[in-house]
C-alpha positions as protocol buffer text, in pm:
chain_id: "A"
residue {
  index: 1
  type: UNK
  ca { x: 229 y: 88 z: -1084 }
}
residue {
  index: 2
  type: UNK
  ca { x: 595 y: 45 z: -1147 }
}
residue {
  index: 3
  type: UNK
  ca { x: 926 y: 226 z: -1148 }
}
residue {
  index: 4
  type: UNK
  ca { x: 1248 y: 40 z: -1182 }
}
residue {
  index: 5
  type: UNK
  ca { x: 1073 y: -280 z: -1046 }
}
residue {
  index: 6
  type: UNK
  ca { x: 1281 y: -537 z: -1230 }
}
residue {
  index: 7
  type: UNK
  ca { x: 1361 y: -750 z: -919 }
}
residue {
  index: 8
  type: UNK
  ca { x: 1000 y: -812 z: -836 }
}
residue {
  index: 9
  type: UNK
  ca { x: 765 y: -748 z: -1114 }
}
residue {
  index: 10
  type: UNK
  ca { x: 773 y: -1093 z: -1272 }
}
residue {
  index: 11
  type: UNK
  ca { x: 676 y: -1255 z: -928 }
}
residue {
  index: 12
  type: UNK
  ca { x: 410 y: -999 z: -892 }
}
residue {
  index: 13
  type: UNK
  ca { x: 271 y: -1103 z: -1236 }
}
residue {
  index: 14
  type: UNK
  ca { x: 323 y: -1460 z: -1157 }
}
residue {
  index: 15
  type: UNK
  ca { x: 131 y: -1420 z: -847 }
}
residue {
  index: 16
  type: UNK
  ca { x: -127 y: -1237 z: -1017 }
}
residue {
  index: 17
  type: UNK
  ca { x: -217 y: -1480 z: -1306 }
}
residue {
  index: 18
  type: UNK
  ca { x: -200 y: -1788 z: -1051 }
}
residue {
  index: 19
  type: UNK
  ca { x: -492 y: -1665 z: -855 }
}
residue {
  index: 20
  type: UNK
  ca { x: -790 y: -1882 z: -815 }
}
residue {
  index: 21
  type: UNK
  ca { x: -1079 y: -1668 z: -902 }
}
residue {
  index: 22
  type: UNK
  ca { x: -1431 y: -1806 z: -789 }
}
residue {
  index: 23
  type: UNK
  ca { x: -1627 y: -1479 z: -758 }
}
residue {
  index: 24
  type: UNK
  ca { x: -1505 y: -1288 z: -1024 }
}
residue {
  index: 25
  type: UNK
  ca { x: -1294 y: -1296 z: -1345 }
}
residue {
  index: 26
  type: UNK
  ca { x: -960 y: -1144 z: -1415 }
}
residue {
  index: 27
  type: UNK
  ca { x: -1006 y: -992 z: -1749 }
}
residue {
  index: 28
  type: UNK
  ca { x: -701 y: -757 z: -1770 }
}
residue {
  index: 29
  type: UNK
  ca { x: -371 y: -643 z: -1611 }
}
residue {
  index: 30
  type: UNK
  ca { x: -256 y: -306 z: -1682 }
}
residue {
  index: 31
  type: UNK
  ca { x: 108 y: -218 z: -1585 }
}
residue {
  index: 32
  type: UNK
  ca { x: 200 y: 148 z: -1572 }
}
residue {
  index: 33
  type: UNK
  ca { x: 598 y: 151 z: -1629 }
}
residue {
  index: 34
  type: UNK
  ca { x: 689 y: 524 z: -1514 }
}
residue {
  index: 35
  type: UNK
  ca { x: 1041 y: 640 z: -1649 }
}
residue {
  index: 36
  type: UNK
  ca { x: 1200 y: 284 z: -1590 }
}
residue {
  index: 37
  type: UNK
  ca { x: 1553 y: 250 z: -1634 }
}
residue {
  index: 38
  type: UNK
  ca { x: 1618 y: -96 z: -1559 }
}
residue {
  index: 39
  type: UNK
  ca { x: 1464 y: -423 z: -1749 }
}
residue {
  index: 40
  type: UNK
  ca { x: 1110 y: -359 z: -1593 }
}
residue {
  index: 41
  type: UNK
  ca { x: 942 y: -306 z: -1946 }
}
residue {
  index: 42
  type: UNK
  ca { x: 1127 y: -585 z: -2119 }
}
residue {
  index: 43
  type: UNK
  ca { x: 1013 y: -845 z: -1849 }
}
residue {
  index: 44
  type: UNK
  ca { x: 652 y: -718 z: -1880 }
}
residue {
  index: 45
  type: UNK
  ca { x: 668 y: -755 z: -2262 }
}
residue {
  index: 46
  type: UNK
  ca { x: 775 y: -1113 z: -2195 }
}
residue {
  index: 47
  type: UNK
  ca { x: 481 y: -1185 z: -1982 }
}
residue {
  index: 48
  type: UNK
  ca { x: 250 y: -1006 z: -2232 }
}
residue {
  index: 49
  type: UNK
  ca { x: 371 y: -1248 z: -2501 }
}
residue {
  index: 50
  type: UNK
  ca { x: 253 y: -1537 z: -2284 }
}
residue {
  index: 51
  type: UNK
  ca { x: -86 y: -1367 z: -2140 }
}
residue {
  index: 52
  type: UNK
  ca { x: -296 y: -1132 z: -2356 }
}
residue {
  index: 53
  type: UNK
  ca { x: -439 y: -1010 z: -2075 }
}
residue {
  index: 54
  type: UNK
  ca { x: -125 y: -815 z: -1980 }
}
residue {
  index: 55
  type: UNK
  ca { x: -123 y: -466 z: -2143 }
}
residue {
  index: 56
  type: UNK
  ca { x: 210 y: -238 z: -2073 }
}
residue {
  index: 57
  type: UNK
  ca { x: 162 y: 115 z: -2082 }
}
residue {
  index: 58
  type: UNK
  ca { x: 508 y: 322 z: -2086 }
}
residue {
  index: 59
  type: UNK
  ca { x: 550 y: 645 z: -1925 }
}
residue {
  index: 60
  type: UNK
  ca { x: 848 y: 776 z: -2051 }
}
residue {
  index: 61
  type: UNK
  ca { x: 919 y: 1017 z: -1772 }
}
residue {
  index: 62
  type: UNK
  ca { x: 825 y: 949 z: -1397 }
}
residue {
  index: 63
  type: UNK
  ca { x: 564 y: 1202 z: -1296 }
}
residue {
  index: 64
  type: UNK
  ca { x: 448 y: 1069 z: -975 }
}
residue {
  index: 65
  type: UNK
  ca { x: 239 y: 768 z: -878 }
}
residue {
  index: 66
  type: UNK
  ca { x: -101 y: 988 z: -882 }
}
residue {
  index: 67
  type: UNK
  ca { x: 5 y: 1050 z: -1242 }
}
residue {
  index: 68
  type: UNK
  ca { x: 54 y: 669 z: -1309 }
}
residue {
  index: 69
  type: UNK
  ca { x: -276 y: 602 z: -1144 }
}
residue {
  index: 70
  type: UNK
  ca { x: -449 y: 846 z: -1352 }
}
residue {
  index: 71
  type: UNK
  ca { x: -331 y: 658 z: -1678 }
}
residue {
  index: 72
  type: UNK
  ca { x: -436 y: 328 z: -1535 }
}
residue {
  index: 73
  type: UNK
  ca { x: -783 y: 473 z: -1487 }
}
residue {
  index: 74
  type: UNK
  ca { x: -799 y: 596 z: -1823 }
}
residue {
  index: 75
  type: UNK
  ca { x: -669 y: 266 z: -1956 }
}
residue {
  index: 76
  type: UNK
  ca { x: -881 y: 18 z: -1761 }
}
residue {
  index: 77
  type: UNK
  ca { x: -1223 y: -100 z: -1898 }
}
residue {
  index: 78
  type: UNK
  ca { x: -1361 y: -283 z: -1613 }
}
residue {
  index: 79
  type: UNK
  ca { x: -1612 y: -131 z: -1353 }
}
residue {
  index: 80
  type: UNK
  ca { x: -1423 y: -285 z: -1057 }
}
residue {
  index: 81
  type: UNK
  ca { x: -1046 y: -208 z: -1042 }
}
residue {
  index: 82
  type: UNK
  ca { x: -762 y: -344 z: -834 }
}
residue {
  index: 83
  type: UNK
  ca { x: -464 y: -129 z: -790 }
}
residue {
  index: 84
  type: UNK
  ca { x: -124 y: -191 z: -621 }
}
residue {
  index: 85
  type: UNK
  ca { x: 239 y: -87 z: -660 }
}
residue {
  index: 86
  type: UNK
  ca { x: 468 y: -334 z: -819 }
}
residue {
  index: 87
  type: UNK
  ca { x: 692 y: -402 z: -512 }
}
residue {
  index: 88
  type: UNK
  ca { x: 413 y: -641 z: -357 }
}
residue {
  index: 89
  type: UNK
  ca { x: 329 y: -992 z: -362 }
}
residue {
  index: 90
  type: UNK
  ca { x: -69 y: -1095 z: -297 }
}
residue {
  index: 91
  type: UNK
  ca { x: -108 y: -1428 z: -135 }
}
residue {
  index: 92
  type: UNK
  ca { x: -318 y: -1699 z: -289 }
}
residue {
  index: 93
  type: UNK
  ca { x: -682 y: -1598 z: -274 }
}
residue {
  index: 94
  type: UNK
  ca { x: -635 y: -1228 z: -207 }
}
residue {
  index: 95
  type: UNK
  ca { x: -774 y: -1083 z: -539 }
}
residue {
  index: 96
  type: UNK
  ca { x: -1101 y: -1296 z: -482 }
}
residue {
  index: 97
  type: UNK
  ca { x: -1122 y: -1188 z: -125 }
}
residue {
  index: 98
  type: UNK
  ca { x: -1111 y: -821 z: -193 }
}
residue {
  index: 99
  type: UNK
  ca { x: -1377 y: -807 z: -476 }
}
residue {
  index: 100
  type: UNK
  ca { x: -1604 y: -1027 z: -282 }
}
residue {
  index: 101
  type: UNK
  ca { x: -1784 y: -714 z: -92 }
}
residue {
  index: 102
  type: UNK
  ca { x: -1883 y: -574 z: -428 }
}
residue {
  index: 103
  type: UNK
  ca { x: -2172 y: -828 z: -423 }
}
residue {
  index: 104
  type: UNK
  ca { x: -2303 y: -515 z: -186 }
}
residue {
  index: 105
  type: UNK
  ca { x: -2381 y: -250 z: -422 }
}
residue {
  index: 106
  type: UNK
  ca { x: -2326 y: -4 z: -142 }
}
residue {
  index: 107
  type: UNK
  ca { x: -1976 y: -102 z: -107 }
}
residue {
  index: 108
  type: UNK
  ca { x: -1732 y: 83 z: -331 }
}
residue {
  index: 109
  type: UNK
  ca { x: -1391 y: 33 z: -190 }
}
residue {
  index: 110
  type: UNK
  ca { x: -1216 y: -230 z: -18 }
}
residue {
  index: 111
  type: UNK
  ca { x: -838 y: -271 z: 140 }
}
residue {
  index: 112
  type: UNK
  ca { x: -655 y: -603 z: 223 }
}
residue {
  index: 113
  type: UNK
  ca { x: -407 y: -683 z: 514 }
}
residue {
  index: 114
  type: UNK
  ca { x: -69 y: -585 z: 425 }
}
residue {
  index: 115
  type: UNK
  ca { x: 192 y: -832 z: 608 }
}
residue {
  index: 116
  type: UNK
  ca { x: 555 y: -751 z: 606 }
}
residue {
  index: 117
  type: UNK
  ca { x: 831 y: -986 z: 530 }
}
residue {
  index: 118
  type: UNK
  ca { x: 1105 y: -792 z: 730 }
}
residue {
  index: 119
  type: UNK
  ca { x: 1275 y: -1005 z: 1003 }
}
residue {
  index: 120
  type: UNK
  ca { x: 1119 y: -869 z: 1334 }
}
residue {
  index: 121
  type: UNK
  ca { x: 1429 y: -970 z: 1534 }
}
residue {
  index: 122
  type: UNK
  ca { x: 1610 y: -672 z: 1399 }
}
residue {
  index: 123
  type: UNK
  ca { x: 1502 y: -311 z: 1504 }
}
residue {
  index: 124
  type: UNK
  ca { x: 1369 y: -199 z: 1141 }
}
residue {
  index: 125
  type: UNK
  ca { x: 1212 y: -511 z: 1095 }
}
residue {
  index: 126
  type: UNK
  ca { x: 1012 y: -472 z: 1447 }
}
residue {
  index: 127
  type: UNK
  ca { x: 926 y: -123 z: 1320 }
}
residue {
  index: 128
  type: UNK
  ca { x: 767 y: -261 z: 996 }
}
residue {
  index: 129
  type: UNK
  ca { x: 570 y: -515 z: 1175 }
}
residue {
  index: 130
  type: UNK
  ca { x: 457 y: -280 z: 1464 }
}
residue {
  index: 131
  type: UNK
  ca { x: 317 y: -32 z: 1208 }
}
residue {
  index: 132
  type: UNK
  ca { x: 150 y: -255 z: 997 }
}
residue {
  index: 133
  type: UNK
  ca { x: -20 y: -464 z: 1312 }
}
residue {
  index: 134
  type: UNK
  ca { x: -111 y: -84 z: 1399 }
}
residue {
  index: 135
  type: UNK
  ca { x: -274 y: -42 z: 1063 }
}
residue {
  index: 136
  type: UNK
  ca { x: -457 y: -387 z: 1106 }
}
residue {
  index: 137
  type: UNK
  ca { x: -563 y: -271 z: 1443 }
}
residue {
  index: 138
  type: UNK
  ca { x: -718 y: 50 z: 1311 }
}
residue {
  index: 139
  type: UNK
  ca { x: -862 y: -121 z: 1028 }
}
residue {
  index: 140
  type: UNK
  ca { x: -1075 y: -346 z: 1249 }
}
residue {
  index: 141
  type: UNK
  ca { x: -1229 y: -32 z: 1425 }
}
residue {
  index: 142
  type: UNK
  ca { x: -1252 y: 201 z: 1103 }
}
residue {
  index: 143
  type: UNK
  ca { x: -1097 y: 206 z: 778 }
}
residue {
  index: 144
  type: UNK
  ca { x: -744 y: 291 z: 633 }
}
residue {
  index: 145
  type: UNK
  ca { x: -669 y: 184 z: 279 }
}
residue {
  index: 146
  type: UNK
  ca { x: -314 y: 72 z: 220 }
}
residue {
  index: 147
  type: UNK
  ca { x: -80 y: -125 z: -29 }
}
residue {
  index: 148
  type: UNK
  ca { x: -350 y: -331 z: -246 }
}
residue {
  index: 149
  type: UNK
  ca { x: -699 y: -177 z: -293 }
}
residue {
  index: 150
  type: UNK
  ca { x: -1023 y: -269 z: -492 }
}
residue {
  index: 151
  type: UNK
  ca { x: -1279 y: 31 z: -598 }
}
residue {
  index: 152
  type: UNK
  ca { x: -1553 y: 75 z: -826 }
}
residue {
  index: 153
  type: UNK
  ca { x: -1475 y: 298 z: -1126 }
}
residue {
  index: 154
  type: UNK
  ca { x: -1696 y: 580 z: -1022 }
}
residue {
  index: 155
  type: UNK
  ca { x: -1443 y: 861 z: -1083 }
}
residue {
  index: 156
  type: UNK
  ca { x: -1192 y: 937 z: -1369 }
}
residue {
  index: 157
  type: UNK
  ca { x: -904 y: 1056 z: -1205 }
}
residue {
  index: 158
  type: UNK
  ca { x: -730 y: 1178 z: -863 }
}
residue {
  index: 159
  type: UNK
  ca { x: -561 y: 1495 z: -786 }
}
residue {
  index: 160
  type: UNK
  ca { x: -262 y: 1494 z: -1019 }
}
residue {
  index: 161
  type: UNK
  ca { x: -9 y: 1618 z: -739 }
}
residue {
  index: 162
  type: UNK
  ca { x: -133 y: 1368 z: -454 }
}
residue {
  index: 163
  type: UNK
  ca { x: 145 y: 1195 z: -268 }
}
residue {
  index: 164
  type: UNK
  ca { x: -117 y: 933 z: -88 }
}
residue {
  index: 165
  type: UNK
  ca { x: -316 y: 802 z: -376 }
}
residue {
  index: 166
  type: UNK
  ca { x: -532 y: 539 z: -164 }
}
residue {
  index: 167
  type: UNK
  ca { x: -613 y: 807 z: 69 }
}
residue {
  index: 168
  type: UNK
  ca { x: -711 y: 1030 z: -225 }
}
residue {
  index: 169
  type: UNK
  ca { x: -935 y: 757 z: -377 }
}
residue {
  index: 170
  type: UNK
  ca { x: -1089 y: 687 z: -20 }
}
residue {
  index: 171
  type: UNK
  ca { x: -1193 y: 1034 z: 14 }
}
residue {
  index: 172
  type: UNK
  ca { x: -1364 y: 1037 z: -353 }
}
residue {
  index: 173
  type: UNK
  ca { x: -1548 y: 726 z: -273 }
}
residue {
  index: 174
  type: UNK
  ca { x: -1679 y: 820 z: 61 }
}
residue {
  index: 175
  type: UNK
  ca { x: -1790 y: 1152 z: -39 }
}
residue {
  index: 176
  type: UNK
  ca { x: -2021 y: 1013 z: -275 }
}
residue {
  index: 177
  type: UNK
  ca { x: -2187 y: 799 z: -16 }
}
residue {
  index: 178
  type: UNK
  ca { x: -2043 y: 450 z: -61 }
}
residue {
  index: 179
  type: UNK
  ca { x: -1918 y: 227 z: 189 }
}
residue {
  index: 180
  type: UNK
  ca { x: -1574 y: 80 z: 234 }
}
residue {
  index: 181
  type: UNK
  ca { x: -1454 y: -254 z: 380 }
}
residue {
  index: 182
  type: UNK
  ca { x: -1148 y: -399 z: 532 }
}
residue {
  index: 183
  type: UNK
  ca { x: -1092 y: -762 z: 407 }
}
residue {
  index: 184
  type: UNK
  ca { x: -872 y: -901 z: 681 }
}
residue {
  index: 185
  type: UNK
  ca { x: -831 y: -1222 z: 512 }
}
residue {
  index: 186
  type: UNK
  ca { x: -710 y: -1066 z: 199 }
}
residue {
  index: 187
  type: UNK
  ca { x: -313 y: -1086 z: 262 }
}
residue {
  index: 188
  type: UNK
  ca { x: -41 y: -885 z: 51 }
}
residue {
  index: 189
  type: UNK
  ca { x: 321 y: -924 z: 144 }
}
residue {
  index: 190
  type: UNK
  ca { x: 539 y: -610 z: 152 }
}
residue {
  index: 191
  type: UNK
  ca { x: 862 y: -528 z: 263 }
}
residue {
  index: 192
  type: UNK
  ca { x: 942 y: -245 z: 525 }
}
residue {
  index: 193
  type: UNK
  ca { x: 1261 y: 2 z: 519 }
}
residue {
  index: 194
  type: UNK
  ca { x: 1576 y: -128 z: 621 }
}
residue {
  index: 195
  type: UNK
  ca { x: 1715 y: 216 z: 712 }
}
residue {
  index: 196
  type: UNK
  ca { x: 1607 y: 488 z: 928 }
}
residue {
  index: 197
  type: UNK
  ca { x: 1650 y: 717 z: 642 }
}
residue {
  index: 198
  type: UNK
  ca { x: 1419 y: 553 z: 420 }
}
residue {
  index: 199
  type: UNK
  ca { x: 1165 y: 510 z: 727 }
}
residue {
  index: 200
  type: UNK
  ca { x: 1164 y: 854 z: 784 }
}
residue {
  index: 201
  type: UNK
  ca { x: 1151 y: 951 z: 397 }
}
residue {
  index: 202
  type: UNK
  ca { x: 830 y: 734 z: 397 }
}
residue {
  index: 203
  type: UNK
  ca { x: 665 y: 856 z: 704 }
}
residue {
  index: 204
  type: UNK
  ca { x: 721 y: 1229 z: 621 }
}
residue {
  index: 205
  type: UNK
  ca { x: 589 y: 1200 z: 271 }
}
residue {
  index: 206
  type: UNK
  ca { x: 254 y: 1008 z: 382 }
}
residue {
  index: 207
  type: UNK
  ca { x: 187 y: 1251 z: 684 }
}
residue {
  index: 208
  type: UNK
  ca { x: 229 y: 1542 z: 438 }
}
residue {
  index: 209
  type: UNK
  ca { x: -5 y: 1385 z: 183 }
}
residue {
  index: 210
  type: UNK
  ca { x: -272 y: 1325 z: 437 }
}
residue {
  index: 211
  type: UNK
  ca { x: -263 y: 1677 z: 544 }
}
residue {
  index: 212
  type: UNK
  ca { x: -291 y: 1778 z: 204 }
}
residue {
  index: 213
  type: UNK
  ca { x: -583 y: 1581 z: 148 }
}
residue {
  index: 214
  type: UNK
  ca { x: -754 y: 1729 z: 441 }
}
residue {
  index: 215
  type: UNK
  ca { x: -699 y: 2059 z: 326 }
}
residue {
  index: 216
  type: UNK
  ca { x: -804 y: 2008 z: -36 }
}
residue {
  index: 217
  type: UNK
  ca { x: -1136 y: 1811 z: 6 }
}
residue {
  index: 218
  type: UNK
  ca { x: -1173 y: 1816 z: 376 }
}
residue {
  index: 219
  type: UNK
  ca { x: -1126 y: 1442 z: 444 }
}
residue {
  index: 220
  type: UNK
  ca { x: -940 y: 1294 z: 744 }
}
residue {
  index: 221
  type: UNK
  ca { x: -783 y: 955 z: 722 }
}
residue {
  index: 222
  type: UNK
  ca { x: -836 y: 761 z: 1047 }
}
residue {
  index: 223
  type: UNK
  ca { x: -461 y: 753 z: 1129 }
}
residue {
  index: 224
  type: UNK
  ca { x: -417 y: 1149 z: 1089 }
}
residue {
  index: 225
  type: UNK
  ca { x: -489 y: 1159 z: 1481 }
}
residue {
  index: 226
  type: UNK
  ca { x: -164 y: 1071 z: 1649 }
}
residue {
  index: 227
  type: UNK
  ca { x: -381 y: 1026 z: 1980 }
}
residue {
  index: 228
  type: UNK
  ca { x: -592 y: 737 z: 1811 }
}
residue {
  index: 229
  type: UNK
  ca { x: -266 y: 570 z: 1713 }
}
residue {
  index: 230
  type: UNK
  ca { x: -103 y: 625 z: 2059 }
}
residue {
  index: 231
  type: UNK
  ca { x: -397 y: 468 z: 2228 }
}
residue {
  index: 232
  type: UNK
  ca { x: -391 y: 133 z: 2054 }
}
residue {
  index: 233
  type: UNK
  ca { x: -15 y: 140 z: 2081 }
}
residue {
  index: 234
  type: UNK
  ca { x: -62 y: 169 z: 2477 }
}
residue {
  index: 235
  type: UNK
  ca { x: -351 y: -73 z: 2480 }
}
residue {
  index: 236
  type: UNK
  ca { x: -141 y: -347 z: 2307 }
}
residue {
  index: 237
  type: UNK
  ca { x: 212 y: -270 z: 2451 }
}
residue {
  index: 238
  type: UNK
  ca { x: 450 y: -534 z: 2481 }
}
residue {
  index: 239
  type: UNK
  ca { x: 612 y: -523 z: 2817 }
}
residue {
  index: 240
  type: UNK
  ca { x: 912 y: -715 z: 2751 }
}
residue {
  index: 241
  type: UNK
  ca { x: 1230 y: -518 z: 2789 }
}
residue {
  index: 242
  type: UNK
  ca { x: 1372 y: -533 z: 2409 }
}
residue {
  index: 243
  type: UNK
  ca { x: 1019 y: -482 z: 2260 }
}
residue {
  index: 244
  type: UNK
  ca { x: 924 y: -209 z: 2509 }
}
residue {
  index: 245
  type: UNK
  ca { x: 1235 y: -15 z: 2434 }
}
residue {
  index: 246
  type: UNK
  ca { x: 1201 y: -67 z: 2063 }
}
residue {
  index: 247
  type: UNK
  ca { x: 821 y: 23 z: 2080 }
}
residue {
  index: 248
  type: UNK
  ca { x: 909 y: 357 z: 2200 }
}
residue {
  index: 249
  type: UNK
  ca { x: 1227 y: 410 z: 1965 }
}
residue {
  index: 250
  type: UNK
  ca { x: 960 y: 358 z: 1679 }
}
residue {
  index: 251
  type: UNK
  ca { x: 709 y: 595 z: 1827 }
}
residue {
  index: 252
  type: UNK
  ca { x: 984 y: 872 z: 1858 }
}
residue {
  index: 253
  type: UNK
  ca { x: 1064 y: 804 z: 1479 }
}
residue {
  index: 254
  type: UNK
  ca { x: 718 y: 831 z: 1404 }
}
residue {
  index: 255
  type: UNK
  ca { x: 661 y: 1148 z: 1574 }
}
residue {
  index: 256
  type: UNK
  ca { x: 988 y: 1288 z: 1401 }
}
residue {
  index: 257
  type: UNK
  ca { x: 850 y: 1172 z: 1075 }
}
residue {
  index: 258
  type: UNK
  ca { x: 535 y: 1364 z: 1148 }
}
residue {
  index: 259
  type: UNK
  ca { x: 718 y: 1665 z: 1249 }
}
residue {
  index: 260
  type: UNK
  ca { x: 898 y: 1648 z: 913 }
}
residue {
  index: 261
  type: UNK
  ca { x: 583 y: 1599 z: 683 }
}
residue {
  index: 262
  type: UNK
  ca { x: 387 y: 1885 z: 893 }
}
residue {
  index: 263
  type: UNK
  ca { x: 690 y: 2099 z: 802 }
}
residue {
  index: 264
  type: UNK
  ca { x: 692 y: 1980 z: 439 }
}
residue {
  index: 265
  type: UNK
  ca { x: 308 y: 2042 z: 426 }
}
residue {
  index: 266
  type: UNK
  ca { x: 352 y: 2394 z: 551 }
}
residue {
  index: 267
  type: UNK
  ca { x: 645 y: 2483 z: 306 }
}
residue {
  index: 268
  type: UNK
  ca { x: 467 y: 2326 z: 28 }
}
residue {
  index: 269
  type: UNK
  ca { x: 716 y: 2075 z: -53 }
}
residue {
  index: 270
  type: UNK
  ca { x: 583 y: 1866 z: -338 }
}
residue {
  index: 271
  type: UNK
  ca { x: 615 y: 1492 z: -249 }
}
residue {
  index: 272
  type: UNK
  ca { x: 427 y: 1381 z: -558 }
}
residue {
  index: 273
  type: UNK
  ca { x: 743 y: 1220 z: -738 }
}
residue {
  index: 274
  type: UNK
  ca { x: 889 y: 1088 z: -415 }
}
residue {
  index: 275
  type: UNK
  ca { x: 1247 y: 960 z: -351 }
}
residue {
  index: 276
  type: UNK
  ca { x: 1245 y: 555 z: -381 }
}
residue {
  index: 277
  type: UNK
  ca { x: 1288 y: 381 z: -60 }
}
residue {
  index: 278
  type: UNK
  ca { x: 1515 y: 133 z: -220 }
}
residue {
  index: 279
  type: UNK
  ca { x: 1527 y: -116 z: 82 }
}
residue {
  index: 280
  type: UNK
  ca { x: 1165 y: -160 z: 40 }
}
residue {
  index: 281
  type: UNK
  ca { x: 1227 y: -347 z: -308 }
}
residue {
  index: 282
  type: UNK
  ca { x: 1417 y: -630 z: -194 }
}
residue {
  index: 283
  type: UNK
  ca { x: 1132 y: -910 z: -102 }
}
residue {
  index: 284
  type: UNK
  ca { x: 1268 y: -1250 z: -15 }
}
residue {
  index: 285
  type: UNK
  ca { x: 1252 y: -1528 z: -246 }
}
residue {
  index: 286
  type: UNK
  ca { x: 901 y: -1684 z: -289 }
}
residue {
  index: 287
  type: UNK
  ca { x: 1010 y: -2019 z: -129 }
}
residue {
  index: 288
  type: UNK
  ca { x: 1015 y: -1828 z: 211 }
}
residue {
  index: 289
  type: UNK
  ca { x: 674 y: -1639 z: 191 }
}
residue {
  index: 290
  type: UNK
  ca { x: 469 y: -1736 z: 499 }
}
residue {
  index: 291
  type: UNK
  ca { x: 141 y: -1864 z: 444 }
}
residue {
  index: 292
  type: UNK
  ca { x: -157 y: -1606 z: 487 }
}
residue {
  index: 293
  type: UNK
  ca { x: -232 y: -1753 z: 851 }
}
residue {
  index: 294
  type: UNK
  ca { x: 125 y: -1773 z: 962 }
}
residue {
  index: 295
  type: UNK
  ca { x: 205 y: -1548 z: 1249 }
}
residue {
  index: 296
  type: UNK
  ca { x: 552 y: -1385 z: 1301 }
}
residue {
  index: 297
  type: UNK
  ca { x: 746 y: -1410 z: 1615 }
}
residue {
  index: 298
  type: UNK
  ca { x: 568 y: -1231 z: 1904 }
}
residue {
  index: 299
  type: UNK
  ca { x: 670 y: -859 z: 1906 }
}
residue {
  index: 300
  type: UNK
  ca { x: 490 y: -556 z: 1978 }
}
residue {
  index: 301
  type: UNK
  ca { x: 93 y: -589 z: 1831 }
}
residue {
  index: 302
  type: UNK
  ca { x: 59 y: -946 z: 1734 }
}
residue {
  index: 303
  type: UNK
  ca { x: -303 y: -953 z: 1723 }
}
């Protein structure tokens, strides 16, 4: 799913095409370009001339990610699909790893481990690592889909106005009695917000979206409970002065973001077409990408 992703779409396609697939065959790559005003479409066309598996679908007007996902579902032909936005880079072996659990007919959805490329020595980089490490800890205990997911094509669409596509897919899969699986060895690199404004914009939209999913289909994602997140935070608290202070500053921002999200939900503010957090699009050059097993400097949660 791409909107003005000229800076990363070529690198993403290169990373996908270079994946070593042993358990499955990569037969098609569908790029939904929604309302792009930069060179995203031209870059994808260039790659499509080199590899016939790449299919560009142009959505002239940006109508939100849920709309783009529904276009993808209508276009994709295979029974097992992978889904991600164009601002990510999967590590080598990730695609094979996330489809491996589908050898079990009872499993219908998997998710990967997102690893932020932000510098944890900065406050916003610390925030990105803290949140995604919490996400990892939650997945070790339950399940919370995010960033890159795989799923069986057992449905035709998700709610058109959904602001949280992964949660919507998760609710559909589980409502049909299928199992879900966290694949901790499947790593996908992403980029966290570099400004408080972008951070709050993301957090309020996600929380409002999760509340809407609960109301619409009665499904609660595992991170909806702030008490569960707080318990994990306290259990893995880093007591070094800077990390300790920054942890509670991030927690305060998260609480404020959730407060804004709850207010948006009550006022029925539509987050389906959300404001782009531009600082999350500037992923580092490929030469500095860490290996999947490489750990970042210790801060907050490091397991």
